Structures are given as C-alpha cells and as structure tokens.
N, C-alpha and C positions, 0 to 999 in steps of 0.2 A: 763471684760464683752466683748463678741464678739459684733463687730459693723459692720453694713451693710453700704456699699457705694451705694448711690442711684443717678440714672440719671433720670431726669423728661423731657420728650419730650413734647413740647408745641408749641404754635404759638402766639407770642405777638401781632401780627397784628390784631388778633381777640379779643383781651382783652379789657375790660373796667374796671373802678374802682370797679365795682360789681363783678368782677371775683374772685373766691375763691382760685385760684392757689397760690397767693402770701402768704396769711395767712396760707394755708395748708403747703406750703414749710417751712415757718418759724417755724410752729409747729413741723414738722418732724425734722428739723434741730436741734431743742432744745431737741429732745428725746434722752435719754441716750444710746439707742440701734442703733442710726444712727451716722455713722462716717462723711464721706464727702457726701454732697448733691449738685448736680450741675443741672442747667437747660440748655437746648438747644432749640433754637426756630427754627421752620420751616420758620419763617418770616425773618430770617438772611440770606441774600444772600450767604454768605460764607458756608451755610449748604445745598445748592441746590444738591450737589452731593450725600448727604446722603438721603435726603427726596424725591428727584425727579428723579435723574439719576441713583441711586443705584450702584455707582462706587467707593464708599469709606465707611469705617466704622468710619471714623474720623469725629469729630464735633467740632465746636466752642462752648464751654460751659461757663457758668457764675457760679462762686462760691457763696456760701451763706455766706461767712465770713464777708461781709460788712453789713449784715441785708438785709431786703427785703421789698418792697412795690411796688405798681403799678407804681408809678413814677420812682422809681429806676429801675424797670424791663424794662421799655421802653428803657433806655440807656444801662443798664447792659447786656442785652441779645444780643446786637450788638456791643457795644463799649468796654466792659471790659471782653472779653472772652479769653480763651486759648484753644488750640487744644488738644483733648484727644480722644482716641479710645473708641467707645461705648462698646466694648466687655470687657472692664476693669471692669465694674460695677457688683455688686452683684445682683442689682435690677434695672429694667427699668420700669418706671411708665409712661404709655401713658395718656397724657392729651391733646390729639390732637382733635380739632373739625373736622367735615366733611367740605368739602369732603376729603377723604383719597385717594391719588394718586393710581391708579391701579398698583398693583405689589408691593406696599410698604410693606404690611404685609409679603409676601413671602420672600422679601429681608431681613426684620428684623429677621424673625425666621430662616432663613438659617444661619445667623451669630451669633444669640443669642438664646440659649435655651429658648423656649417660656415659660417654667415653671418659668423662672426668670423675666418674663414680666407680669405686671399687668395694666389693665386687659389682659388676655391672648388673643392674636389675633384670634386664632381659635374659642375661645368662643365668641368674639365680632362678628365674621362673622356669627356664628350660631344664635345669639340672638338679634342683633341690627336691623335686617330686620323686618319690621312690620309683615311679615308672620309667624314670631316666635309665635305670639299670637294664631295662629291656633293649636299650640301644647298644649295650656292650655285654651280651650274654657270655661272650668268651672269657670274661674275667670272673664270672659269678658261678655259684652252684646252679643246678637246674632251677630255673625261675619261671613264673607265668603270672599273667594278670587274671585276677578272679572277679568277674562281674556277675556271677550267678552262683547259687548253691550247687548247681550241677557240676560246675568246674571245680569247686571245692571238694565235692565228694569224689570226683574222678581222680584228682591229684592225691587226696588222702588215701584212696584205695590202693594207689600205686606204691606209696611210701610216706612215712611221717613228713609232715610239712610244718613250717612256721609261716604264720599269716601276719603281715604288717599293713596296717591301714595306710593307704597311699598318701593321705593328707595329714598324718600324725607326725609327731616329733618327740624326741627325748625318750624313745622307747615306749610311748604310751600306746596302749591297746595291742601290744604284741602278744600273740598266743601261739601255742603249739598244738597241733592235732595229730593224734596218734591213736590207732586201734579203737576208734569210736569215742575217744575222750578228748576234751579241750583242757589243756594245762595253762592256766592263767595265774601267773605268779606261783603261789603254793597250793592253789586249788585245783581240784580235778572235777570236771563237770561233764556229764554226758553230752555228746555232740547234739543230740536231738533237743535237749533242754537249752542249749546255748544257741540254737539256730536263730531265734528271733533277733539276738544281738548281731549275728552275722548278716541277716537280711536287712536290718536297719542300716548297717555300715554300707552295704552294697547299694541300697537305694538312695540314701541321702548323703553319703560322705565319700563317694568316689571309688568304693571297692577296696580290694586288697591286692598287695603283691605277695604271691606265694613263693617260698623258697624251700628247697628240700632240707629237712632238719639234718644236721650233721652230727655224727656220733662223737666227733672229737671236740665238741663245743667246750668241754671242760678244760681244754688246754688254753682257753682264753681268747679274747678278741684283741687285736692289735690296732691302736689308733696311730695313724701316721699323718703328720701335718706337712703340707707342701706350700711353698711361697715362690711365686714366679718360676714355677716349673722345677724347683729344687727341693729335695727332701730336707726338712729342718730337723725332725727328730721323730721318735716313736715311743710308745709306751704299751705294754702288755697289761691288759686289764683281766684279772682272774675272777671267776664267779665265786660267790660264798659257797660254803659247804652245803651240798644237796640242792643247789640251784643250777639252772641251765642258762641264766641271764647274767651277763657280765656287767654289773652295775655297782659302782662304789657306794652309792647311797643306800644299797641294800645289803651292805656287808662285804662287798667285793674289795679287791686290793689291786694296786698297780705297781709295776716295776719297769725300769727303763729297758728298752729293747732296741734292737737294730733291724731294719728292713732286710729281708732276704732277697735272693736273686729274683724270685717269682714276683715279689711285691715291687721291686725296682721296675720290672717289666710292666706291671700294672700301671705305675706312675707314668712311664713313657707313654703308654697307650692313652691314659687319661688326659695327659697334657695336650695331646693332639685334639681332643674334644673340648677341653675347658679353656685353655689359653685363648683360642680365637673367639670364644664367647665373652671374654673379658673377666675371666675368673682368675684373679691374681693370687688368692689364698684359698686353700680347700683342705679338708680332712677326709681320710678314708678309714673304714674299719674292715679288718680282714679276719677270717676264721680259718682253722685247719680243716680242709675238705676230707672227704672219705678216702681220697687217694694219698693223704698225708701232706699235700701241698697247700700253701695259703690260697684262699679264694676271697673274692670281694663280697662284702655284705651290705656296705653303706657308703654313700658319698655325701658329704656335707659341704654345701657352698655358700651357706648364709653367714652365720656367726660362729666362727671356728675356735674352739677352745683347746686347751691342753698344753700350750707352749710353756706356760709358767711351771706346770707340774713336771713336765719333761726336763726343764732346766734344773729344777730342784732335784729330781731323781738322778740326773746324770752329773750334776756339778759343772755343766758346760754352759757357755754364754749363748744359749739358744734364743733368748729374747732379743739380744742385740743382732744376732744373725737374722732373725725373722725381720726386724726393722730395716736392716741393710738391704735385704732382698726386696722388701716392699718398696723402698726408695729406688732401687734399680728398676722395678717394674714401672714406677711412675715416670722415670726418665726415659724409658724405652717406649712407653705406650701412650703417655699423656702429654700432648704438646704444651710447651710453655707459653704462657700469654705475656707478651711484652707490654700491652696496655690493659690495665685492669683497675677496678676500684678496690682499695685495700681496706680491710677492717681497721677501725680506729684503735682497738686495743692491741697491746703487745703481746 
C-alpha cells in the first residue's frame, strides 16, 4: 500500500489539554495509509527562520514513534526534534492559529505546491475573512459590510446589530449596538462615546461585518465540524447566565448536538464553495434566527477545533472518523509522488 508522509505545522504555545491536535495526530499515525508523521511548532525558537523570517525550508520536527499526548507534546516539540526539510513531505497540514505572520503563506506556497497543503492557503485567504459570508447571504441573517459610521448608524437605526471586526478572530472585538448603546461584554457604553473605537477599526483594520442581532441568541450557537465534505459532529454552546455571547471561557457550557435539516443544507451549499478551494476541514457556527430556524454566523477554515470535545461529549469515535476522512481527502485530491526524498527519521 502506498503511504503518505505528513508534516503538521502547529504552535504548542497556544495549546491546552483540550486541543484536538494530539489525538488527531495519533489517529492519523495509526492509519495504514500514513507512513511518517511529524509535527513542527511555530513556538520552537529554532523554527523562527521558517515561520517568521522565511529564510529556510528546514524545520525542527518531532516524530510520532513515541506516542503522543498534550504533556509529551510540550517537550517533544522543542526537546526531541531533528532537522528536516519541509519540502520532503507528501502532505503539509496547517494547524496554525491566528495571527499568521504576513508573508508566511506566500513563502510556504513558493516552496511547496499548495495542492499538497491542507487547508490550501489560497482557500484560507479567500474564506477565513468574515467578508466571505457576503458571498453566501442566503445562509446568514441580514448582513452588511460597514466601512463608515454612516452605514453603522443606518443599520442600527433599522434594528439591533452585532458588529464583528473583519480581521479579528476568537470573538475578539465583537459588540452589540442597540438603542444608542454599545454592549461590549458586560459593559454598556453610549454609542457616541464608543465612536472613536469604531472609526479606528474602520480606518485602520478593515471595517466591520454587521449582522442583525438575533433575539434567540440565548438558545446557543452550534459548532459543526466538517471533513472532506462530511459532517463529523456538532456541539451546542450555551451562553452563561445574563450574557449574549456563547463562550465557554466566560462561563458558558457545551452539550453534544445533532445538525438539523437546515444545517445539513448549509453544509451542502458550503461544500460547493469550499472543497474546490482546497478546504478539507472546516467548522461553522449557527444561531437560531428570528424565524426559529438555524442560520449561519461564522465559517472557520484555518485551525478548526472542537473534535476532541465532541468525542468526549458523545462517547463516539469522532477523532478516528475525522482522521479517516482526512486521509480520504488526501487520497482523492493529492497525487501520490512515486519519486521523492524521504525524511531520514521514522
């Protein structure tokens, strides 16, 4: 059987015990179609030339032959590494969180055919920006791009809105505007007092995506993970008491969930956009719209988490299923190289 050698690019400094990368790596390593599987961390100082200075394609990588866990990863990714050229691998899997250093994707695709990279950098650039939702408005609540205070006032006067900085991530900078007030976390600030912050965001950081504030937000947002076009699992994230933001770090909670018919239709529509762009794995967030049906609020195509938690909540082997689907994607979309230079470590 032909076996693929895989390099995973990650950043152990951003990991916690809840991160899915270690379980996913172990599941991939056990797959009969995978040969060597190595991890390289952006958090390893020895890899700054690759991740930040773009002056070498060589990396310090950690092999999977010793098993893997979060605790082993903290040491393995910095202390048990050997140097290998990233161009040697059949597949490079991006598991890097934001922010991505400017120029990194260009450097990566200059040296490695992006068809061998998952998710494909050009696809990430096209789809991970919040403005991507403007291309699929039929899946979303009423949305608009805000590049001026005039647009914000016009939308706010029509109905309450949520403003999301188009270049932000992890829920940073998300606010609600309603009846002349800005709701930022637990604070209420008069809109006129908050205006300098909005103007700075518009002028220097790409503006906002405005989305109608949904009255049913308290019913939680649902994270759904998709691999190679198939739904792996879902979890419903509920906001803490008195909050409108579904964030577990702020006291929210999660329960296992099933996608409904509306969400399955969303996934079919998104697959049409994402698979041709080389997006093998992605996550979406949905909310209950004012009509009572689920509606799309976020698409994440960079570093997708949640599989480990979904597996724990459900008791189902979702990590293995994700790994199997990822290998299927590799077989279907990444041509096998008969002649190649093989990394020296096992």
